[in-house]
C-alpha positions in Angstrom: 0.0 0.0 -0.2 2.8 2.4 -0.9 4.2 4.3 2.1 0.8 4.8 4.0 0.5 1.0 4.5 -0.4 -0.7 7.4 -1.1 2.6 9.2 -3.1 4.2 6.9 -6.0 4.2 9.2 -3.9 6.3 11.4 -3.6 9.2 10.2 -7.7 8.9 9.0 -8.5 8.2 13.1 -5.9 10.9 13.6 -7.8 14.0 12.3 -10.5 12.4 12.6 -13.8 13.2 15.6 -13.9 11.5 18.6 -13.9 7.5 17.7 -17.3 6.4 17.8 -18.5 2.9 19.6 -20.6 1.8 17.0 -18.9 -1.3 15.6 -18.8 -1.6 11.1 -17.6 -4.5 9.2 -13.7 -4.4 8.4 -11.7 -6.7 6.3 -8.4 -7.6 7.8 -6.1 -8.5 5.0 -3.0 -10.5 6.0 -1.2 -11.7 2.5 -0.8 -14.8 1.3 -1.1 -18.3 2.2 1.9 -20.5 1.9 2.4 -24.7 1.3 2.4 -24.7 5.1 -0.6 -23.5 6.2 -3.6 -25.1 7.9 -7.0 -23.7 7.1 -8.2 -24.2 10.8 -5.2 -22.5 12.5 -5.6 -19.7 10.3 -9.3 -19.6 11.6 -7.9 -20.2 15.0 -5.6 -17.7 14.7 -8.0 -14.6 13.5 -10.0 -15.8 16.8 -7.0 -14.1 18.7 -6.3 -11.3 16.7 -10.1 -10.4 17.4 -9.9 -11.6 21.0 -7.2 -9.5 21.7 -9.3 -6.6 20.8 -12.5 -7.5 22.9 -10.7 -7.8 25.9 -9.6 -11.6 25.1 -13.3 -12.2 25.5 -13.5 -15.9 23.0 -17.5 -15.3 22.4 -17.2 -11.6 21.7 -14.4 -12.4 19.3 -16.9 -15.2 17.5 -19.9 -13.1 17.4 -18.3 -10.2 15.9 -16.6 -12.8 12.9 -18.1 -13.0 9.8 -15.3 -14.7 7.2 -11.8 -16.0 7.4 -10.1 -16.3 4.2 -7.6 -19.2 4.3 -7.4 -20.7 0.9 -6.2 -18.3 -1.6 -5.1 -15.7 0.8 -5.2 -15.1 4.6 -7.5 -12.5 6.7 -11.2 -11.9 7.9 -13.8 -10.0 8.1 -15.4 -8.9 10.8 -17.8 -6.5 13.1 -15.3 -3.5 14.7 -15.0 0.0 16.1 -12.9 2.3 14.7 -11.0 1.9 17.8 -10.5 -1.9 17.7 -9.9 -1.4 13.9 -7.0 0.4 14.4 -5.6 -1.4 17.2 -5.5 -4.6 14.6 -4.2 -2.0 12.0 -1.5 -0.6 13.5 -0.2 -3.4 16.1 -0.1 -6.9 14.3 3.0 -7.2 12.1 1.0 -9.5 10.0 -1.2 -7.6 8.7 -1.0 -5.8 5.3 -4.6 -3.8 5.5 -7.4 -2.9 7.5 -10.5 -1.2 5.3 -14.1 -0.9 5.6 -16.3 -3.4 3.9 -17.1 -0.7 1.0 -20.4 -1.9 -1.4 -19.4 -1.9 -5.1 -21.5 -1.7 -7.5 -22.4 -3.7 -10.8 -21.6 -2.3 -14.5 -24.5 -2.6 -16.2 -26.6 -12.5 -29.7 -25.2 -10.7 -32.2 -22.3 -9.1 -30.8 -20.3 -12.9 -31.5 -21.6 -12.5 -35.1 -20.1 -9.0 -35.4 -17.0 -9.9 -33.2 -16.5 -12.4 -36.1 -16.7 -15.9 -35.0 -18.1 -18.5 -36.6 -22.1 -19.0 -36.3 -22.4 -22.4 -34.6 -22.3 -23.5 -31.3 -18.2 -24.5 -31.5 -17.3 -21.1 -32.3 -14.0 -22.7 -33.8 -11.9 -20.2 -35.4 -10.1 -21.0 -38.5 -7.0 -23.3 -37.9 -7.1 -23.6 -34.7 -9.4 -26.6 -32.4 -11.2 -24.4 -29.4 -12.6 -28.1 -28.4 -10.7 -28.2 -25.2 -12.7 -25.4 -24.1 -14.7 -28.1 -22.0 -11.6 -28.2 -19.8 -12.3 -24.6 -18.8 -14.2 -23.3 -16.0 -15.2 -19.7 -15.4 -16.4 -18.1 -12.1 -18.8 -15.5 -12.0 -18.9 -13.4 -9.4 -21.9 -11.4 -9.8 -26.0 -11.9 -9.0 -26.2 -15.9 -9.5 -27.7 -17.6 -11.5 -31.3 -18.6 -13.2 -30.0 -22.8 -13.6 -33.3 -23.4 -15.4 -32.4 -21.4 -18.6 -31.8 -23.1 -22.1 -28.4 -21.0 -22.1 -26.8 -23.8 -19.6 -28.3 -26.6 -20.7 -25.7 -30.0 -20.4 -26.8 -31.6 -23.7 -23.9 -33.5 -24.8 -21.4 -32.6 -22.4 -19.0 -34.8 -21.2 -17.9 -34.9 -17.3 -16.6 -32.7 -15.1 -13.0 -31.3 -15.7 -10.7 -33.8 -13.1 -9.2 -31.4 -10.3 -12.7 -29.4 -9.7 -12.8 -29.0 -6.0 -16.3 -27.0 -5.9 -19.8 -27.4 -4.2 -23.5 -26.8 -5.3 -24.5 -25.1 -2.1 -28.0 -25.3 -1.3 -30.3 -22.2 -0.8 -33.7 -21.2 -1.0 -35.5 -22.8 -4.0 -31.9 -23.6 -5.1 -30.9 -27.3 -4.0 -27.7 -29.4 -5.5 -29.2 -30.8 -8.3 -29.8 -27.1 -9.8 -26.2 -27.7 -10.7 -26.2 -30.0 -13.6 -23.1 -30.7 -13.0 -22.1 -30.6 -16.8 -22.6 -27.0 -17.5 -23.3 -25.2 -14.1 -20.8 -27.3 -12.4 -20.8 -25.2 -9.1 -22.7 -22.4 -7.3 -22.2 -20.2 -3.6 -23.2 -17.6 -2.4 -22.5 -15.1 0.1 -24.3 -12.4 2.6 -22.5 -11.5 5.4 -21.3 -8.2 4.4 -23.8 -7.2 3.1 -26.7 -8.2 5.7 -24.1 -6.2 8.5 -23.9 -2.9 6.3 -28.2 -3.3 5.5 -28.8 -3.9 9.3 -31.0 -6.3 7.6 -31.4 -10.1 7.1 -32.0 -11.4 3.4 -36.4 -12.2 3.8 -36.8 -15.7 3.1 -39.9 -16.3 0.1 -41.1 -19.4 1.9 -42.8 -19.9 5.1 -41.5 -23.2 6.0 -38.2 -21.8 6.3 -36.8 -25.2 4.4 -34.0 -24.0 2.3 -33.9 -27.0 0.3 -37.5 -27.4 -1.2 -38.4 -26.1 -4.3 -42.0 -26.4 -4.2 -42.8 -22.4 -3.4 -40.8 -21.5 -6.9 -43.5 -21.2 -9.3 -46.4 -19.3 -6.4 -43.5 -17.1 -5.6 -42.7 -16.1 -9.4 -46.9 -15.9 -10.0 -47.5 -14.5 -6.8 -44.8 -11.5 -6.8 -43.8 -10.9 -10.8 -47.4 -9.0 -11.6 -47.1 -6.0 -13.6 -45.4 -4.5 -11.0 -41.8 -4.0 -11.7 -41.0 -2.9 -8.1 -41.6 -6.2 -6.7 -38.7 -7.9 -6.2 -37.3 -11.3 -5.2 -34.1 -11.8 -3.2 -33.5 -15.7 -2.7 -31.3 -16.6 0.1 -29.2 -19.0 -2.6 -27.2 -19.0 -5.5 -30.5 -18.5 -7.6 -30.6 -14.8 -9.6 -32.8 -12.4 -8.2 -32.2 -9.7 -10.8 -30.9 -11.0 -14.1 -27.5 -9.7 -13.9 -25.6 -13.3 -13.5 -27.5 -15.1 -15.6 -26.8 -12.4 -18.6 -23.4 -12.2 -18.0 -22.9 -15.8 -17.7 -24.6 -16.5 -20.5 -22.6 -14.2 -23.3 -19.9 -15.3 -22.2 -20.6 -19.1 -22.0 -24.3 -19.8 -22.7 -25.0 -22.6 -25.6 -26.8 -22.0 -28.7 -30.2 -20.7 -27.8 -32.9 -19.4 -30.4 -34.0 -16.2 -28.7 -35.5 -13.0 -28.6 -36.5 -10.1 -26.6 -40.2 -9.8 -27.2 -40.2 -10.6 -30.1 -37.4 -8.1 -31.2 -33.8 -9.4 -32.1 -34.6 -12.6 -32.9 -32.2 -15.4 -33.5 -30.0 -17.6 -33.1 -27.6 -16.2 -29.5 -24.6 -18.1 -27.9 -21.8 -17.3 -25.6 -18.6 -17.0 -26.6 -17.2 -20.6 -25.1 -20.5 -22.2 -25.2 -19.3 -25.4 -23.7 -16.9 -24.1 -21.0 -18.3 -24.9 -17.5 -19.6 -21.8 -15.5 -19.6 -21.6 -11.5 -21.3 -19.0 -9.8 -20.2 -17.2 -6.9 -23.2 -15.0 -5.5 -22.1 -11.7 -4.3 -24.3 -8.8 -5.0 -27.5 -8.2 -3.8 -30.5 -5.4 -4.8 -27.9 -2.6 -3.0 -24.7 -3.7 -4.7 -21.9 -6.2 -3.9 -19.6 -5.7 -0.5 -16.0 -6.1 0.2 -15.9 -9.0 2.6 -18.4 -11.3 0.3 -16.5 -10.7 -2.4 -13.0 -11.3 -1.2 -15.0 -14.7 0.3 -15.8 -15.9 -3.1 -12.6 -15.0 -4.4 -10.6 -17.6 -1.4 -13.1 -20.1 -2.4 -13.0 -19.6 -6.2 -8.9 -20.1 -6.1 -9.4 -23.7 -4.1 -12.0 -24.7 -6.1 -10.1 -24.9 -9.4 -10.9 -22.4 -11.5 -9.3 -21.6 -14.7 -10.9 -17.6 -15.5 -12.8 -15.1 -13.0 -15.5 -12.5 -14.7 -16.5 -9.5 -12.7 -18.9 -7.3 -13.8 -18.5 -5.1 -11.4 -16.1 -2.7 -9.1 -15.8 0.2 -6.8 -17.0 3.9 -7.7 -14.6 6.3 -9.1 -11.6 7.2 -7.6 -10.6 4.2 -6.6 -8.8 3.3 -3.0 -5.3 1.7 -3.3 -4.7 -1.8 -4.4 -4.6 -3.6 -1.3 -7.6 -1.6 0.0 -9.8 -2.6 -2.2 -11.0 -6.0 -3.0 -11.0 -7.2 -6.2 -7.6 -5.8 -6.6 -6.9 -8.4 -3.4 -8.3 -11.1 -4.6 -7.1 -10.6 -8.3 -3.9 -10.3 -7.2 -4.0 -13.5 -5.3 -5.8 -15.5 -8.0 -3.1 -14.3 -10.7 -0.8 -15.1 -8.9 -1.9 -19.0 -9.2 -2.5 -19.1 -13.1 -6.1 -17.7 -13.2 -7.2 -14.9 -15.3 -9.3 -12.3 -14.0 -11.7 -10.1 -16.5 -13.0 -6.8 -15.0 -15.5 -4.2 -16.3 -13.6 -0.6 -16.3 -17.0 0.7 -15.1 -19.8 3.1 -16.7 -19.2 6.4 -15.0 -18.1 7.8 -18.9 -16.4 10.8 -17.6 -12.4 11.4 -18.4 -10.5 9.4 -16.0 -13.5 7.6 -14.1 -11.7 3.7 -14.9 -11.8 1.6 -12.2 -10.3 -1.4 -12.1 -7.0 -0.6 -12.7 -4.4 -3.1 -11.2 -2.0 -3.7 -13.6 -2.6 -7.8 -13.2 -6.2 -7.7 -14.1 -7.9 -7.6 -17.8 -10.2 -4.2 -18.0 -12.6 -4.3 -20.5 -14.3 -0.9 -21.9 -18.0 -1.0 -24.0 -19.0 -0.7 -27.6 -21.4 -0.8 -29.9 -22.5 -3.5 -32.5 -24.0 -2.6 -36.3 -27.2 -3.2 -34.7 -29.2 -0.6 -33.8 -32.8 -0.9 -31.9 -34.8 2.3 -33.6 -38.5 2.9 -33.0 -40.5 6.1 -34.7 -42.6 8.5 -33.2 -45.2 10.0 -35.0 -46.8 13.1 -33.8 -49.9 14.5 -33.7 -48.8 17.2 -36.6 -47.1 15.0 -38.5 -43.7 14.6 -37.7 -42.0 11.8 -37.2 -38.8 11.1 -35.3 -36.3 8.6 -35.4 -35.7 7.4 -31.9 -33.9 4.1 -29.7 -37.1 2.8 -28.2 -37.4 -1.1 -26.7 -41.3 -0.8 -26.6 -52.0 4.3 -30.1 -51.9 7.4 -30.2 -52.5 9.1 -27.2 -52.3 13.0 -25.5 -48.9 13.6 -24.5 -47.7 16.2 -22.0 -44.7 17.7 -20.5 -44.1 16.1 -17.1 -43.6 19.2 -15.6 -47.5 20.3 -15.2 -48.0 16.6 -14.2 -46.3 17.9 -10.5 -47.9 16.5 -7.0 -47.5 18.0 -3.9 -44.9 19.9 -2.7 -42.6 18.8 -5.6 -42.1 21.6 -8.1 -42.6 21.3 -11.8 -38.6 21.4 -12.3 -38.7 18.1 -10.1 -41.5 16.6 -11.8 -39.9 16.8 -15.5 -37.1 14.3 -14.6 -40.4 11.9 -13.6 -39.0 11.8 -10.1 -40.7 9.1 -7.5 -43.7 10.2 -6.1 -43.4 13.5 -8.0 -46.0 12.6 -10.4 -50.2 13.5 -10.4 -52.2 11.2 -11.3 -54.9 12.5 -12.3 -52.7 14.7 -14.5 -51.0 11.9 -16.3 -53.6 8.8 -16.1 -54.0 7.9 -20.2 -51.4 9.7 -21.5 -47.5 10.0 -22.6 -45.0 12.0 -20.7 -42.1 13.7 -22.1 -39.8 13.5 -19.0 -35.8 15.0 -18.8 -33.2 12.7 -18.0 -29.9 14.0 -16.0 -28.2 11.0 -14.6 -25.7 8.3 -16.4 -27.1 5.0 -14.7 -30.0 2.7 -17.3 -31.3 1.9 -14.1 -32.5 5.2 -13.3 -33.9 5.7 -16.8 -35.8 2.0 -16.2 -37.1 3.5 -12.4 -39.0 6.5 -14.6 -40.8 4.9 -16.8 -41.8 2.8 -13.4 -42.3 6.0 -12.2 -45.0 7.3 -15.1 -46.5 3.9 -15.4 -47.0 3.9 -11.5 -48.8 7.2 -11.9 -51.3 6.1 -14.4 -49.0 7.0 -17.9 -49.6 4.8 -20.8 -46.0 6.3 -22.7 -42.8 8.4 -22.1 -40.6 10.0 -24.6 -37.2 10.2 -22.3 -34.7 13.3 -23.2 -31.1 12.7 -22.7 -28.0 13.3 -25.3 -25.7 11.2 -23.7 -26.8 7.8 -24.1 -30.1 8.0 -26.6 -28.6 4.6 -28.2 -28.5 2.8 -25.6 -32.1 0.4 -25.6 -33.9 0.2 -22.2 -36.4 -2.3 -21.3 -38.9 -0.3 -20.4 -42.3 -1.2 -18.5 -44.5 0.7 -20.9 -44.2 1.9 -24.8 -40.8 4.2 -24.7 -38.4 6.1 -26.5 -35.4 8.1 -25.9 -34.9 11.3 -28.1 -31.8 13.6 -27.8 -32.0 17.4 -26.3 -32.2 19.0 -29.7 -35.2 16.5 -30.4 -36.6 16.9 -27.1 -36.9 20.6 -27.5 -38.7 20.1 -30.7 -41.3 18.0 -29.0 -41.7 20.2 -26.1 -42.5 23.0 -28.4 -45.0 20.9 -29.8 -46.4 20.3 -26.9 -46.4 24.1 -25.5 -48.5 25.3 -28.8 -51.0 22.5 -28.4 -51.7 22.6 -25.2 -55.1 20.7 -25.3 -54.3 18.6 -28.2 -51.0 17.3 -28.7 -50.9 14.0 -29.3 -48.0 10.9 -29.8 -47.8 7.6 -31.0 -44.8 5.5 -30.1 -44.3 2.4 -32.7 -42.6 -0.8 -31.9 -38.9 -1.1 -31.9 -37.1 -2.8 -34.6 -34.1 -4.5 -34.8 -31.4 -3.0 -38.1 -28.4 -3.9 -38.9 -25.2 -1.9 -40.4 -27.1 1.5 -40.6 -24.2 3.3 -38.5 -20.8 2.5 -38.4 -19.2 0.5 -35.9 -17.8 -0.5 -33.1 -18.2 3.3 -31.9 -17.1 3.8 -27.8 -20.3 3.5 -26.1 -20.7 7.4 -24.2 -21.8 5.3 -20.8 -18.2 3.6 -20.6 -15.8 4.8 -18.2 -12.4 6.4 -19.4 -9.0 6.8 -18.2 -6.1 7.8 -17.6 -5.4 5.5 -14.8 -6.1 7.7 -11.7 -4.0 5.5 -9.6 -1.1 4.8 -11.6 -1.0 6.3 -14.5 2.1 4.5 -16.1 -0.4 1.7 -16.7 -3.0 1.8 -19.7 -6.5 1.4 -18.4 -9.4 0.0 -19.8 -6.9 -2.9 -21.4 -9.4 -3.7 -24.3 -12.8 -2.5 -25.7 -15.6 -5.5 -26.7 -19.4 -4.6 -27.1 -21.4 -3.9 -24.6 -24.2 -1.8 -26.2 -28.0 -3.3 -26.3 -26.6 -7.1 -25.7 -29.5 -9.9 -26.2 -29.1 -12.9 -23.2 -30.7 -15.0 -20.5 -32.0 -13.3 -17.8 -34.0 -14.1 -15.1 -37.9 -14.9 -15.6 -38.0 -13.4 -11.4 -37.6 -9.8 -13.1 -40.3 -9.2 -15.8 -41.3 -12.7 -16.4 -38.9 -12.9 -19.1 -36.5 -14.9 -20.2 -33.8 -13.1 -22.1 -33.6 -9.9 -22.4 -30.9 -6.6 -23.7 -29.3 -4.4 -21.3 -26.2 -2.5 -21.8 -22.9 -1.2 -20.0 -19.9 -2.1 -19.5 -21.0 -4.8 -17.7 -21.8 -6.9 -20.6 -18.8 -5.7 -22.4 -16.6 -7.8 -19.6 -18.1 -11.6 -20.3 -17.8 -11.0 -24.1 -13.6 -11.1 -23.3 -14.0 -13.7 -20.6 -15.2 -16.2 -23.6 -12.9 -15.1 -25.8 -10.3 -16.0 -22.8 -11.6 -19.1 -22.6 -11.0 -19.8 -26.1 -7.9 -18.6 -25.8 -7.3 -20.9 -22.5 -8.7 -23.6 -24.3 -6.0 -24.0 -27.3 -2.9 -22.7 -25.0 -4.3 -24.4 -21.6 -0.2 -23.2 -20.3 -0.4 -19.6 -21.2 0.2 -17.0 -18.0 -3.0 -14.6 -17.6 -0.2 -11.8 -19.1 0.4 -13.9 -22.1 -3.2 -13.9 -22.4 -4.0 -10.0 -21.8 -1.2 -9.5 -24.2 -2.5 -11.8 -27.1 -5.9 -10.0 -27.0 -4.0 -6.1 -26.5 -1.5 -6.4 -29.4 -3.7 -8.3 -31.7 -6.7 -5.7 -31.3 -7.8 -3.4 -34.2 -8.3 0.7 -33.7 -10.4 0.8 -37.1 -14.3 0.1 -37.4 -15.6 -2.3 -40.0 -16.0 0.5 -42.6 -11.9 0.7 -42.2 -12.3 4.0 -40.3 -11.2 5.3 -36.9 -13.0 4.1 -33.9 -15.3 7.0 -32.4 -16.8 7.3 -29.5 -20.3 8.2 -28.5 -22.0 10.9 -27.9 -20.3 13.4 -30.0 -18.4 11.7 -32.5 -14.9 12.5 -31.5 -11.9 10.5 -32.7 -11.3 7.4 -29.9 -7.8 7.0 -28.0 -5.9 4.6 -25.8 -8.1 6.2 -22.6 -11.3 4.8 -24.8 -10.8 1.5 -26.0 -7.4 0.9 -24.6 -5.7 -0.9 -27.6 -8.7 -1.2 -29.4 -11.7 -3.3 -30.2 -11.4 -7.3 -29.7 -10.5 -9.4 -33.0 -10.7 -12.6 -31.5 -9.8 -14.1 -35.2 -6.4 -13.1 -34.4 -6.0 -13.7 -30.6 -5.1 -17.2 -30.8 -1.7 -16.7 -33.1 -0.4 -13.0 -31.7 3.0 -14.6 -32.5 4.5 -12.3 -29.7 3.7 -11.7 -26.3 4.7 -9.4 -23.1 4.6 -12.0 -20.8 4.7 -11.2 -17.0 4.2 -13.4 -13.7 4.2 -12.9 -10.0 7.8 -11.7 -9.8 7.7 -8.7 -11.6 4.3 -7.6 -10.2 6.2 -7.3 -6.4 8.5 -5.6 -8.4 5.7 -3.4 -9.8 4.5 -2.8 -6.0 8.1 -2.1 -4.6 8.5 0.7 -7.8 5.1 2.5 -6.6 6.1 2.5 -2.9 5.7 -0.5 -1.3 7.8 -1.6 1.7 10.1 -4.6 1.6 8.2 -5.0 4.7 4.3 -4.9 3.2 5.9 -7.4 0.0 7.2 -9.8 2.1 3.6 -10.0 4.4 1.8 -9.7 0.7 4.0 -12.3 -0.9 4.7 -14.7 2.0 8.3 -15.6 0.3 11.6 -14.4 0.3 11.0 -11.3 -2.0 12.7 -8.3 -1.7 12.7 -4.6 -3.1 16.4 -4.4 -4.0 16.5 -7.6 -6.2 13.3 -6.4 -8.4 14.4 -6.0 -11.8 13.0 -3.1 -12.5 12.3 0.8 -10.6 9.8 2.0 -12.4 5.9 1.5 -12.6 6.9 2.2 -16.7 8.9 -0.5 -17.0 6.3 -3.3 -16.1 6.3 -5.6 -19.5 2.7 -4.5 -20.4 1.4 -4.7 -23.9 1.0 -0.7 -23.8 4.3 2.0 -22.7 2.9 5.3 -21.0 4.9 7.9 -20.1 2.6 10.5 -17.9 5.4 13.1 -17.1 8.8 13.4 -20.0 10.7 16.0 -19.1 13.2 15.9 -21.9 14.2 12.1 -22.5 13.1 9.2 -21.3 14.0 5.2 -22.6 11.9 2.0 -20.9 12.5 -1.6 -22.1 10.5 -4.7 -22.9 10.9 -7.6 -23.6 8.7 -9.9 -26.3 8.1 -13.8 -26.0 7.8 -15.7 -29.0 4.4 -18.0 -28.9 4.5 -19.2 -32.5 5.7 -22.8 -33.2 8.5 -22.2 -36.2 10.9 -24.2 -38.0 12.7 -21.8 -39.5 14.3 -17.9 -38.3 11.7 -15.2 -37.8 12.2 -11.6 -37.9 10.4 -8.6 -36.9 10.6 -5.1 -38.1 10.0 -2.3 -36.0 7.0 -0.1 -37.3 5.9 3.1 -35.4 2.7 5.7 -35.6 4.6 8.7 -33.2 2.7 10.9 -31.1 2.4 14.3 -31.8 5.9 16.3 -31.3 7.7 13.4 -30.1 10.5 12.2 -31.4 10.4 7.7 -30.5 13.5 5.3 -30.6 13.5 1.3 -31.2 16.4 -0.3 -30.5 17.0 -2.7 -31.7 14.6 -2.1 -34.8 14.9 -5.6 -36.2 14.7 -8.6 -33.7 14.7 -12.3 -34.5 13.3 -15.7 -33.1 14.5 -19.2 -34.1 11.9 -21.4 -31.2 9.1 -21.4 -29.3 9.7 -19.3 -26.0 12.5 -17.5 -27.1 12.7 -13.9 -25.2 14.3 -10.6 -26.8 14.6 -7.0 -25.1 14.2 -3.9 -27.0 14.1 -0.2 -25.8 12.4 2.4 -26.6 13.4 5.9 -25.9 11.1 9.4 -25.8 12.4 12.9 -26.9 10.7 16.1 -27.3 10.7 17.5 -30.8 8.1 19.9 -30.6 5.4 21.6 -28.1 2.8 19.4 -27.0 0.0 19.5 -24.4 -1.7 16.9 -22.8 -1.8 13.1 -24.2 -0.3 12.7 -27.5 -1.1 8.7 -28.5 0.8 6.5 -31.7 1.7 2.9 -31.7 4.8 0.5 -31.8 4.0 -2.5 -34.3 6.0 -5.4 -34.6 5.5 -6.9 -38.5 6.5 -9.9 -39.8 4.8 -10.8 -43.3 0.9 -10.4 -42.1 1.6 -10.5 -38.2 1.2 -7.6 -36.4 1.7 -6.8 -32.5 0.5 -3.8 -31.9 1.5 -1.5 -28.3 -0.3 2.2 -27.8 2.5 4.6 -27.2 0.7 7.6 -25.0 3.1 10.4 -23.7 2.4 13.2 -22.2 5.2 16.4 -21.8 5.7 17.3 -18.3 4.2 21.0 -17.7 7.6 22.7 -17.0 8.4 21.8 -20.9 5.2 23.2 -22.4 6.0 25.3 -25.0 9.7 25.1 -24.8 12.1 25.5 -28.1 13.7 21.9 -28.4 
């Protein structure tokens, strides 16, 4: 945790008001496990630490304890006062960090055809066999799964891979038989961190309290899933009550299924690795996902034997230190054991809002496909408007004149909860405004309008007007300019203004694609600017996949978000793992990044919504994923646990902390580099160039060959920067051979802000592309060279 490490709490406490005695949940992180650690002894040790801050009371220590982490790493979660947390953080030398149980948020199929994979279920890539995907296990940390979905059929699948040690945990409306043992091979759920923070237990939907009884499931659905969209189930089990986890799992690894959204976008759909196995770790509930539960899921997944972990969730920006962040901690230990971890970058959409910033993660941005969902609005004056919609003539009014009670017209214009007058709204289409970025808040507005008696909604939203939302009433999204035209029509025809929202249709190739979605969070990396984030872009706009019928009585749904982009990359990782099972997580990441494209399907530079500006590496990382190339990257930038330890030293972690985190004999004195930009990453970023700066990289040959292969360096120089590469030609004679090269940056002309280019190693048709991102130090701006 850099120089603040163990005592980061001490500074906070010393500056705060007098300590409160109210207990909160804290995570105590104690570094890696080693082969000599006995899990039962770790639990005893954790209880001793807790007893020491509870007046040596074993009973109080056990009562405060929520989880012990004892497989992938060591530590525990417990209810503690701030004073007790400070004692543990400052007095126990075995502790790396102590941090509050923070809530994380969910980053909420033609896409595979658009990417370029085969239409049939095998998902074979020409020249390679991916049949070994049946031996690849993907762990999803999410909202659970609806195992009865046809996307998770086990028909034709061979026995479970050897080495799988997971379980199918029984719970409400879910028992061991719900893991069909061939497709969904494991499922667990975690709720202690959630319940402790929400101060209430998850309410059982079953009156008899028998967790293994499924007899009431159908009745629950019939009773609870009526036309009121705000009635929600919350299964105390791995069963998915929100749909998000089912959607992400089927996107990455769903079987081939004919699906549509209420007749829209019908056709065959499947995941990226439809024969891969699924293991479910439900940590996310109605209000989000808590650190204590996420770490427990990581800990079990490492022990269970997953090969890949997928997390379509993350912290709010700005992200905190790596080792006070559950996803960074869990993924560090997972990657150290050869597990590839894929995560979403976030949905805040602004510069510097990227999250999941650790260099050992694959972090995914969201882009469009060439499929657009459109509708038409017919106004009473004959004007027809093209718009994005998911849903007969009726009177249209501005929501601002339907205000209720103490709500002002301005407040009701945003269709806030309880802001609309039923008498004024009943039977009408409402024109509502939108200011937030989240898909959920848009959906909520349609629920508010419906509850107030409205029959339709037109939503003005400039930022995300291309996002298709599964509204609960006929609805459409328009931009601000068009919204103002509609408002003018309403104001000029107060008593007679009408509109009709026509059914949506799906259209292919209507506009250039891919484009970076407006909601997709962007770099630069706010924690370590030398590390590029996001790493890669994948489809995340209007993705059709499986769904939980506990929500809206639907088996399939269309969603948008970096949550949807993340499992696209997870599916590709599974295919890479199937073909190259010995590749490290960093080699897999490199293959994905260095084969990506920065051009759309028309051969023009990728653009960024909503304004259509030309994109750069802070929008899409290395570019848009190309699964037809990832299995044959030629060369990779490989890195392992030793490299990540050097990285931690380079950003200020002490040798003492490094030893606790890794539980080995690593020291900062013998690390291979001293600057974070020297990590062997598939991108080179220099955030503070003062004059001249050099950085080295190592390429590993992963192409099986019988003759000498020579790659030549080609550079597209960032504006105002002179780039030298030495050597300019590198030769490889065998598989696994490593070759070093150096890139030197020199200021050649004044520039302001970040400038972008690339380095490409070329051999015939092979292209190994590395983004180059440079920012001149402020003191050098305008200086003559």
